[in-house]
C-alpha positions in Angstrom: 123.7 47.1 68.9 126.5 49.6 69.4 126.5 52.2 72.2 124.9 55.5 71.7 127.1 58.4 70.7 127.1 61.1 73.4 126.2 64.5 71.8 124.8 67.7 73.1 122.3 69.3 70.7 121.7 73.0 70.3 117.9 73.2 70.8 117.4 76.9 69.9 115.1 77.2 67.0 114.4 73.4 66.9 110.7 72.4 66.9 109.9 69.6 69.3 106.9 67.3 69.2 105.9 65.3 72.3 103.3 62.6 71.6 101.6 61.5 74.7 100.1 63.2 77.8 100.5 60.7 80.7 103.1 60.3 83.5 106.0 59.2 81.2 105.3 62.1 78.9 105.3 64.4 81.9 108.8 63.0 82.9 110.2 63.6 79.4 108.6 67.0 79.1 110.2 68.1 82.4 113.6 67.2 80.9 112.9 68.9 77.6 112.0 72.1 79.4 115.5 72.3 80.8 116.6 73.0 77.2 113.7 74.4 75.2 110.3 75.9 75.2 109.6 75.2 71.5 107.5 72.2 72.3 104.2 71.0 70.9 102.3 68.3 72.8 99.7 66.1 71.0 97.7 63.6 73.0 94.2 62.2 73.1 94.2 62.5 76.9 96.4 64.8 79.0 97.2 64.4 82.7 97.4 67.3 85.1 101.2 67.4 85.2 101.5 67.8 81.4 98.6 70.3 81.3 100.2 72.4 84.1 103.7 72.4 82.5 102.1 73.3 79.1 100.3 76.2 80.8 103.3 77.4 82.9 105.6 77.4 79.8 103.1 78.6 77.2 103.5 75.4 75.2 101.2 74.4 72.3 98.9 71.7 73.7 96.7 69.8 71.1 94.3 67.4 72.7 93.6 65.0 69.9 95.1 61.9 68.3 98.4 62.1 66.5 97.9 62.7 62.7 99.7 60.6 60.1 103.1 62.2 59.0 102.7 65.1 61.5 106.1 64.3 62.9 107.7 65.5 59.6 106.9 69.1 60.6 109.3 68.9 63.6 113.0 68.5 64.2 112.8 66.2 67.2 110.0 63.9 68.2 109.5 62.1 71.5 106.8 59.4 71.5 105.7 58.7 75.1 102.6 56.5 74.7 101.8 52.8 75.5 100.9 52.1 71.9 103.8 50.3 70.2 102.2 50.5 66.8 102.2 54.3 67.1 105.9 54.3 68.1 106.7 52.2 65.0 104.5 54.3 62.7 106.1 57.6 63.7 109.6 56.1 63.5 109.0 54.7 60.0 107.4 58.0 58.8 110.6 59.8 59.6 113.1 57.5 58.1 113.5 59.5 54.9 113.8 62.8 56.8 116.2 64.5 59.2 113.7 64.2 62.1 115.2 62.6 65.2 112.9 60.3 67.1 112.9 58.9 70.7 110.4 56.2 71.5 110.2 55.9 75.2 111.1 52.4 76.5 111.6 51.0 73.0 115.1 51.5 71.6 114.1 49.8 68.3 112.4 53.0 67.3 115.0 55.5 68.6 117.5 57.7 67.0 118.5 59.0 70.4 117.8 58.2 74.1 117.4 60.4 77.1 120.4 60.1 79.4 120.1 60.6 83.1 121.8 64.0 83.7 122.7 66.7 86.2 122.3 70.3 85.2 123.7 73.2 87.2 123.8 76.4 85.2 125.8 75.8 82.0 127.2 72.5 83.3 125.3 69.5 82.0 126.8 66.0 82.8 125.0 63.1 81.2 125.0 59.4 82.2 123.9 56.6 79.9 124.1 52.8 79.8 122.8 52.8 76.2 119.6 51.4 77.5 121.1 48.5 79.4 120.1 49.8 82.8 118.4 53.2 83.1 118.1 52.4 86.8 121.9 52.3 87.1 122.3 55.5 85.2 119.8 57.2 87.6 121.7 55.9 90.6 125.1 57.1 89.3 123.5 60.5 88.5 122.2 60.8 92.1 125.6 60.0 93.5 127.3 62.6 91.2 124.7 65.1 92.1 125.5 64.7 95.8 129.3 65.1 95.3 129.0 68.1 92.9 129.6 71.2 95.0 127.3 74.2 95.1 128.6 77.2 93.1 129.5 75.5 89.9 126.9 77.6 88.1 128.4 80.8 89.5 132.0 79.7 88.7 131.0 79.0 85.1 129.3 82.4 84.7 132.6 84.0 85.8 134.5 81.9 83.3 132.0 82.8 80.5 132.4 86.5 81.2 136.2 86.1 81.2 136.1 84.3 77.9 134.4 87.3 76.3 136.8 89.8 77.8 140.3 88.2 77.5 142.0 87.8 74.2 142.5 84.3 72.8 145.9 82.7 73.2 148.1 80.6 75.4 148.0 83.0 78.3 144.2 82.8 78.4 144.3 79.0 78.2 146.8 78.8 81.1 144.6 81.2 83.2 141.5 79.1 82.5 143.3 75.8 83.2 144.5 77.2 86.5 141.1 78.6 87.5 139.4 75.3 86.7 142.1 73.2 88.5 141.9 75.5 91.6 138.1 75.2 91.7 138.3 71.4 91.4 141.0 71.1 94.1 139.1 73.4 96.4 135.7 71.9 96.0 136.1 68.3 94.8 139.2 67.0 96.3 138.7 68.1 99.9 
């Protein structure tokens, strides 16, 4: 199998279905909430962590079994159960649609995988081993998180504001390159 293509998806307006309510579903839900609140959860049983996040973020929580072809109503589906047959069923149901599916811990039924990532404001850096070793991706993420300086989010907010106020062109590009280089030299190369 080839490596996964790294892509950042615009989640605004996308409907997300999370199938499952246990500890692994809670882990995936926590990551999804960094990028969207348009999440519906369907599970026969729901643990306290999932229940609390659903309440805190006003998510739709359906305590019942997954219904056949229900995934087709969504743009993105995450299947976080321990039932391999359900993972396969949902994946197969979506093959003739544009629905993207992630089956936790089973890349046979995945259109995408969850990378390990660091998010600080508008900066998101993802780490993936294409499923070869999620443990290694987690460790390299932890290392990167430790060396990433505080203030990146503030710096990026300043850059975003400048992008809106300065006219496009070579001078703006030079200014942004210098600002980014200065930030990196001051904070990362010391």
